[in-house]
N, C-alpha and C positions, 0 to 999 in steps of 0.2 A: 505493499501498500503508500504511496504517496506521503499519507500525513504520515510515517511513523518515519520518513526521512529528512533529518534533522539535525543538528549536532549536538552532541549531548552536552547538559549542563549538573546531570544530578546523575548518582548511580543507577538510579532507577531508569534513568534513560540510557543508558549507556546497556544494563540488560534487555529491555524491549527494543534497541537497535541489535545489538549481536541478534537476537532469535529469527528477528525479520532477515534480518541478511545473511544469515545460516542459513537458513529455508531456501534463500533466491541463490546462496552460494552453491547449493546442490546442482544446480542444472545450470550457472552460468557464473564460475570461477575466475573469469577473467574478469567478466563488467565489475564485479565487485573490488578484484585487486585494483584496476583503475580507477573506480567509485571514490575506494579508501585512498588511494593515493593522489586522486585528485584534490580531494578533501582535506588532506595531511600536510601537503604542499599551499595548498591554497592557505591555511592557518599559518603554517612555520614563515612563507614568504611575507605576510602582510602583522608578521609579529601579535596575532591574535589571540589569547588565551585561549586554554584550554588542549593545551597537546596532552597533558596527563590521563585525558579522559578519552583520549585516543588509542593512546600507547597500551591501557586497557581492553578495549575495542580490538583493536589486534590483537593480541594476546585469545582471547575469547573466537578469532575469526580464523586466525591462519597458525594458533598454537604457540608454544612460548620462542621456540627456537627458530621461528622464519617470523615470526614480528618480530623476534629485538633484533633479528638481520635489518630487515625490512625498516621498521622505525629510527635506527640508526640512519638508513642511508637517505632517508629523507629527509632528516632531520637535518644532514649535512646538505642536500640539496636544498633546501626549504631556506635555512643560514645564507647560503653562497645569493640563491635569488633575491633575499631581500640585502645582501650585502651592495648587491650590483643594483638593484632597485634606489637605493639609500645613496648609491655615489653616484649615479642618473639626474636624481631628482631630488632626494634629499638636500644634499650638501650645500646645493647652489641654495637652494630655499630660506635652510639655516644657516649661509652666511648671508643671506641678506638681513633677516630680521633679527639675529644672533649674534654680530658681529663682535659686540664688545667682550659677551659672554668664554665665546672662542677665543677671543685673543687673549682674556685673565686664564685661560683652562691651558690655551698653549704655553703660556709663559710660565704656567704651575709646572707641565710637563719638562720644559728644558730647563727649568732650574733642580728637577729631582730626577737628572736623567740619566747618572751614577746610580740612582737604584730606583729605577724605572719600573722593573715587576713586582717591588714589594708598593710601589707608590697608586701602582693601577691595580693592584691587587687589594690596597686597601681603602680606595675609593669605590670599590664593588661593594667590601666590604660592609663600609659606613658609608650607607646611600645619601651622602650632602649635598652627591651631585648627580642627577638621572643618569641612568646609564643610556639613555639614547644620545644626550650630550657628548658623553664619553665617547661612544660611537663615532658620531659625527665630528669631533675635535682630534680624530686621529687619523 
């Protein structure tokens, strides 16, 4: 049923979706795989929260070993696509509207160039600077 096809937002949604897709997968396994891959890449590429529930859904649909490999591959591809989109479209927009913040952050990065790994790790752990700004500035 088409009403069953939506991104899961709770555990019950994952159960219902897994049940629907499992029965459909018996007759159309490649379509289910293609649908799952497209949905996962969409969420990863546009940094939409909810991938954890899709990871659980993958396990229910494809089994632990296959889903682990599939989800790792899709996460890497989605992150790469997100980087490419951000680089092509996000960076010019961020530089136009956040020039002062980016300049300030780049100065901090330059000042901490000797211990850059620990500096970047600490600003990710203590989120005083949004991660998207760190990504745009780098």
